[in-house]
N, C-alpha and C positions, 0 to 999 in steps of 0.2 A: 504493500500500500504506500502510495506516495506521501511524503511528510505533510504537505499542505492539506491533503484530504483527511489524513489521520488526525491532524489538529482540529479541523472543522468538526469531525465526528466526535472528538472528545468534548469540545465545547458544547455541542448539541446534547450529548449525553449528560453533561454536568447540569445544563439548564433544566433538563427533565428531572434529574434526581433532586435538585435543590428547590424545585417548585413547591409552592405552599401546599399544606395539607388540604385535600379535597380538590386540588387543581387537576383537571382532566386534560387529555390530549386535545379536546375540542377547544380549549381556551388558550390564548397566547401566553407566552411567558415574557414579562417585561424586565429588561436589563436593570432598570432602576427601582424595582420593587422586589426586594429579596424577602426571604422568609421571616426576617426580624422586623420588617417595616410595620409600623403601628397600624396601617390600614390594609395590610396584605390580604387578609381574609375577605374583606369587603370588596376590594378591587378585583380579586380573582373570581369572586362570586358573580359580580356583574359582568366580567369578561367572559365567563362561561356562558352566560345568557346573551352574549353579543350586545350588551347594553352600553358598555364603554369600550373604547378602542385606543390603541397606541399609535405611534408613528410607524412608518414602513421600516424604519431601522430598529424597531423593537423597544422603544422607550415609551413610558407612560407619562412622564413629566408630572409627578404627583404634587410638586410645589408650584406649578403654574396656576394662575388665576383662571376661573371659569368664565367664559363669555356667555352672553344671552343666547346665542345660536347653539352653543354646546349644551347649555342647560335644557333648551327646548328639545334637542335631539335625544339626550340621555333619558329625560322623563318620557318623551314620546316612545322610545323603544321599550321602556318598562310597561307601558300601557298598550303595546302592540299597535301603535299608530302606523298608518301607511306612510312610509318615509319617502315615497317616490317624489323626486324633485319636480316641482311644478311652480306655476306663477302664484304669487302671493298678493295680498292687498297693500303691501308696503313698497314704497318707491326705492328703498335701499336693500331689498331682498329679492334678487332676481331668481329666475328659474334655475340658474346654474349654481346657486348657493347650496352647499352640501346638506344644509338643514332646512331648506325651503319647505319641503313637505311636512316636516315635523312642526315647524313654526306655524304654518297655516292651520294645521289641525289643532294645535295647542291653543291658538287664538280662538278658533271656532268653539272650543270646549271651555272657554273662559278660564284657562289655566294661566295664560300670560297675555299681556296686551301690548299694544304699540303706544306711540306718543301722538299728541295732538297735531303735530306737523306732518303726520302721515308716514313717519319713519318707525322702524323697529330697533335700530341701532344694534345689529347682530354682534358686533365686536366689542360692545361695551361690557365691562366686567360686572358680574352679579355679586351683590353684597350678601353677607350672611343673613341679614334681615330679609332681603328679597328671596333668598333661598328658602327660608322658613315659610314664607307666604306661598311660594310656588309648590312646595311639598304639601302644604295643607290643602291647597286647591286640587292638586293632582290626585290625592288619595283620600279626599273628603274627610279631613281630620277636624274641621270645625272652625279653625282660626280664620277670621276675615279681615284682620288688620295685622300689620307686622308684629305689634306687641302681643296680640292674642295668639297669633301663629307661633311665636317663640314660646309662649306659655304652653301651648299644646305639645310642641316637640319636646320640651323639657319634661312635661308631665308624663308623656308616653315613652320616655327613655330613648328617644330618637336622637336628641341633641343634648350636649352639655355645654356649660359655659367655658370661658377661657381661664387661664391660670390666675388672672387678676380679678376674678369673680364676676366679670361682665360677660355678656354674650357676644360683644363686638359686632353689633348688628350693622354698623356702617363700614366694616372692613370687607374687602373683596374676599370671596371664598376660594380656596384652592381646590384642585382636583381631588386630592386625597380626602379632604373633609367632605366634599360633595359626594364622593363615592360612599363614604361611611354613612352619611345621613340617608342617602337613597336606599342603600342596602337595608338599613334598619327600618325605614318606612315600609319597604316591601316585605321583608321576612322578620317576623317577631323574634326569632331566635338570635338575631344580632343585637337586639335592644339591650339597654343597660339594665332595665328591670323587666324581665320577661314574665308577664302575667296577663293572660288573655282569657276572656269569657266569650262564650258563643253569642253571636248576635241573631242567629236563626239556624234552623235545621233544614236538611234537604235529603233526597234519596237519589242514589245512582240509577240512571236510566239506560246506561250502556251495558253490553254484556260483560266487558271488562273496562276498567278505567285506570290509566296510569296516574300515580301520584308523583309529582315532580318536585325537585328542590326549589324551583323558581317558577314565575308566571310566564313560561313559554316552552315550546317543545325543544328549545336549545338546551334546556336543563336536563340532567340525568334523572331517571326514574328511581324512586326510593321504595315504592310499594305498588301493589295493584289491588284495586277494589272491584267487587263484583256487583252485578245488577241487583238492586233491591237493598243494598247496604245503606244504612243511615249514617249521615255525616253531620258534624257540627261545623258551621261556618263561622270562622273567627274574624275574618275581614276580607275585603274585596280589593283586587288590583286590576283595573280594567275589566276584561272578560274572564279573569281567573279568580278563583276563591281559595283562600288559605283554609284548609279544613283539618278537622281532627276526627279520627275514626279508629277504634280498637287500638288505642295507644300510638297511632301513627299520625304524624302531622306533615302537611305538604300542600302543594298546589294542584288543583284540578280545574279543567275548563268548565265554565258554568253551563255550556251547552249540553253537558252530560249529567246535569243535575235537575231534578224535578222538585217542585214545591217551594222554591225560593222566590223572594221578591225580586224585582228588576235589579240587575247588576249595574246598570248605567247610573252614575251619580245624579244626573239630572232627573232620571226616572224616579230614583229613590227620594229625591227632594220633592218631586211632584206628588208622589204617593203620600208623603208626610204632610205637606201643607194642606192637602185635600181633607185631612182629618181635623183641621183646626178652624175654629170659628172665632173671629175677632169682633168684639162689641165696642163701638165708638159712641160715646154719649155726649152730645152737645148740650151743655148746661143751659138751664132756664128756657124761656120761650113764651110766646103770646103775651098775656097780661103780666108775666113775670120777666121784666127786661134784664134783670141782674144789675150790675153796676152801670152807671150812665155818667159820661163825662166827655169833654172835648168833642161834642157832637156825635159821639159813638154810643151804641148800646151793646152790652156784653152778649146778649142772646144772638145778635146778628154775627158777631165775630166768631163765636163758638161754632155756629152752624156752618159758616163759610169754610172754616178750617176743617171741620169734620167731613164736609162733602169733598174737599180736596184730598183728604186722607183716603176716603172711600175710592175716589178715582184712581189714586196711585195703586191701590190693591187690586183693581179690576184686572182680570186675565192673569193673575199670579197663581191661581189655584186655591188661595185662601177663601173661605167663606167670610164675608164681612157684613155686619148689620148695624144700622144706626138706631138709637132709641127714638130719634125724631129726624125727619128729613125735610121738614118745613117749619114754619113759625107757629108751632102749637105748644101747649103746655102739657108736660108729662110729670106727674108727681114723682118724688124720690122713690117711693115704693114701687111705682109703675116701671121705673127705669131698671130697678133690680129684678123685678118679676120678668120683664122682657128679656134680660140677659140670661136668666135661668131657663126661660121657656125656649130660647134659641140654643140652649146647650153651649153657651159661650165657654171658650177656653181662656180668654183674657178679656179684661174690661178696662177701657181707657176713657176717662171723663175729661172733657176739655172745658176750661174756664178762663176767665180774665179777671185779674186782681184789681184791688183798689185800696186806698188808704195812705197814699202819699209816698210809697216806696218805689223801688225800681228793680227790674230783673225777673228771672224765671225761677219757679220752685215747683217741686212735684211731691205729692203726698201718697203714703200707703198706710194701711191699718196694721198696727203692730201687736195686737192681742189676738191670739189664736182661738179664743173661746167661741167666736162666731164665724169668722173667716179663717180657716186653718192655713191659708197660703201666704204666711207672713214672709218667709224668705224669698219665695218666687215673686211676690208683690214688690218687695224691696229691690230685687234684681231688675224687674221691669221698670221701676221708677228710676233707678240709676241709669239704665240704658237710654231711656227717653230724655232724662234731664241732661245728660252729657251731650247728646245730639242737639238739643234745643239751644243750649248755651253756646255751642260752637256755631250753629247756623245763624243765630241772631246776634252773635258777639255780645250777649247779654250778661248782666251781673248774675253770678251764680249764687242763688239764695239757698241752694242745696236740696237734698232729698230729706223730707221730714215725715214724722209720724202724725197722722191725723185721724181723729175719731169722727169720721164723716159717714153718713148713712150709706151712700152708694159703695163705699169701701168696706164698711163694717158688716153690712148685711148680705154681701155677695158670697158666692161659693166658688170663686175662681180668683186667680191673681188679678188684683184690681188697683188702679192708680188714678189720681186726679192731678191734672196738669194746670198750673196757673201760668199762662203764657207771658203776661206782663201787666203793668199797672195802667189801667185805662185813664186814671186821673193824673198821670205823669206825662207831660207833653212829648218827651223823647220816646217813651214806650208807645204812646197813643199813635204817633206817626207810623210806627210799624204795624200796630194792631189794626189800623184802618187801611193799610195798603194791601192791595191784592197780591202784589209781588211778595211781600214779607209774610203774608198769610200762607202763600205757597211754600215759602222756605220753612215755615213752621210745620206745615203738613209733611214735607219731605223729611224733616227731622223726626217727627213722630213715626213715620213709616220706617225709617232706618233704625230708629231705636227699638221698634218692635222686632225688626229682623235681627238686630243684635241679640235680643233676648232669646228668640227662637234658635238662632245659631248656637248660642251657648247651651241651651237646654237640650238640643237634639244632637249636636256634634256633626251636623251635615254641612255641606258646602253651599252657602246661600249666595255665592257670587253672582249667578245669573239674575237674581232678584235685586241685588245691589246695583248691578250695571244698568238697570232700567232708569235710574235717576242720577247716576254719577257720571 
């Protein structure tokens, strides 16, 4: 054997022998990711599934920053997107871009978005905070802002903070860390705290069904299930379910399971919101005008904002009902009775304040003796209050406890919003403005979505995108 050929053979043999545990011949070996690399297991796991790639010279470059195009491609491969290169909606992502197909589909599925100037900026680096948001959207973890997305990743053992005790949300994320977070998001066994409970059950409908290490046929088979076997579904990745059966855990394609709810995140969201009824209560009405000042009547403001909220929720899948939709008087007991008759899931009463102050405040009932939903009411109040203060740039008067009939006598999470002070000229200008009423309605809409996203753990991004 010639010396050059012999040396090449030895190098190849060494590369195979020192490959990470679990590394198969189907996955490449990266020259710069040895067995002692902190992210070796996760990188080679994704490489086996052909979800990450290295250079033609055999390097992974674990310390390089991740670009937006790379992030879209990696996430797209984990979700089995069609990566065929094609035209996109962005002027800076042509058909020839390696990630064009993944970018377009990720945008269509509300995982990632472009910029107002019509660009995608494919070569821009992704920050750790942006990474958290992308992962939450891709795998329906529930976080809808960077801060809540980070909280979800930390709570689920997918991400950890930096050595200085921060998350480093504004720092660019490197390829090694991105691989770790993606592998943990996909496969629970990589997570820091592995503890999963079943979200639903299903039955195998194929004669035999391969259970794989990851969510694609590129991963090796770890077990085989037979028709009629019951499985527990722990979570969903695209069209694949991570299941547990007879002490075995792994991925199976959802096409071969019967009795499960839709696997598409948007379908799951739609199925959930269809079960929820939102009651909006415009305070006062008819001969009860509420507070009156600066040429305004509280009853008119409350109704106008409530109707705008209703309009925002149309075609979302939620059922929404108003205690009044015109200038009529409904007694307090009638408002509560209506909410109960409609089998409401949450109750939001809209009011306008008076008394010489300024700013926005939101009330909830804090005694569980009559309405047991104290903590849920408080959370709903906090979500709406935060959004209103931001939308109106209003003084934050806070979330407060209130012994009010429509809160106390209800049997669902219930809050009462005081938008602003009708007898304060600065507040009155906004209260009487159709534009600012619309902004208040959007804030209430978004606050309600924040509450439901927190409660359900679902990805509400498609509903956020309607108004943002």
